[in-house]
C-alpha positions in Angstrom: 76.9 143.2 64.4 74.7 140.3 65.3 71.9 140.5 67.9 73.7 138.3 70.4 76.6 140.7 70.5 74.2 143.7 71.0 72.7 142.1 74.1 76.3 141.5 75.5 77.2 145.0 74.9 74.1 146.3 76.6 75.0 144.3 79.7 78.5 145.7 79.8 77.1 149.3 79.7 75.3 148.7 82.9 71.5 148.6 81.7 70.6 144.9 82.2 66.9 145.0 82.9 64.7 142.8 80.8 61.0 142.4 80.7 59.7 139.2 82.2 57.7 138.6 79.1 61.0 138.6 77.0 62.9 136.4 79.2 62.8 133.4 76.7 64.4 135.4 73.9 66.9 137.3 76.2 68.2 134.4 78.4 66.5 131.4 77.2 64.5 130.9 80.5 60.9 130.7 80.6 59.1 133.4 82.5 57.5 130.9 84.9 61.1 129.8 85.8 62.0 133.4 86.6 58.9 133.8 88.8 59.9 130.6 90.6 63.4 132.1 91.2 61.6 135.2 92.5 60.1 133.0 95.1 63.4 131.8 96.1 65.0 135.2 96.4 65.6 136.7 92.9 64.4 140.5 92.9 61.8 141.6 90.3 61.2 145.1 89.5 57.7 146.6 88.5 56.8 149.7 86.7 53.2 149.9 86.2 52.0 146.6 84.8 55.5 145.7 83.4 57.8 143.3 85.4 61.5 143.5 84.9 64.5 141.3 86.1 68.2 141.9 86.0 70.4 139.7 83.9 73.4 140.3 86.1 71.4 139.5 89.2 70.0 136.4 87.5 73.5 135.2 86.6 74.7 135.7 90.2 71.5 134.1 91.5 71.9 130.9 89.5 75.7 130.7 90.4 75.1 131.0 94.1 72.0 128.7 93.8 74.0 125.9 92.2 77.0 126.4 94.6 74.8 126.0 97.6 72.5 123.1 96.4 73.8 119.7 97.4 74.6 117.5 94.6 72.2 114.6 94.3 72.7 111.3 92.5 70.3 110.6 89.7 68.9 107.1 90.1 66.8 105.5 87.2 63.8 103.4 88.4 62.8 100.7 86.1 59.2 99.4 86.5 57.9 96.1 85.1 55.1 98.2 83.3 56.1 99.3 79.9 
């Protein structure tokens, strides 16, 4: 059983809290990004000095966030200075 399937089995069992300091390894998102998501409404949980977030809540937050954000067109500006 590889490490990735272990993470998925943990999520199915209902316990999906991850330490903020382990966010890069757990979900490949920087802890500063998770903190920015917290300012936008993602819940963080504290126990003493440790801070945790829910993988399921993060997944739902990202899905609803991308669904409600307007799609912007990407324009490339070219300047004369290289």
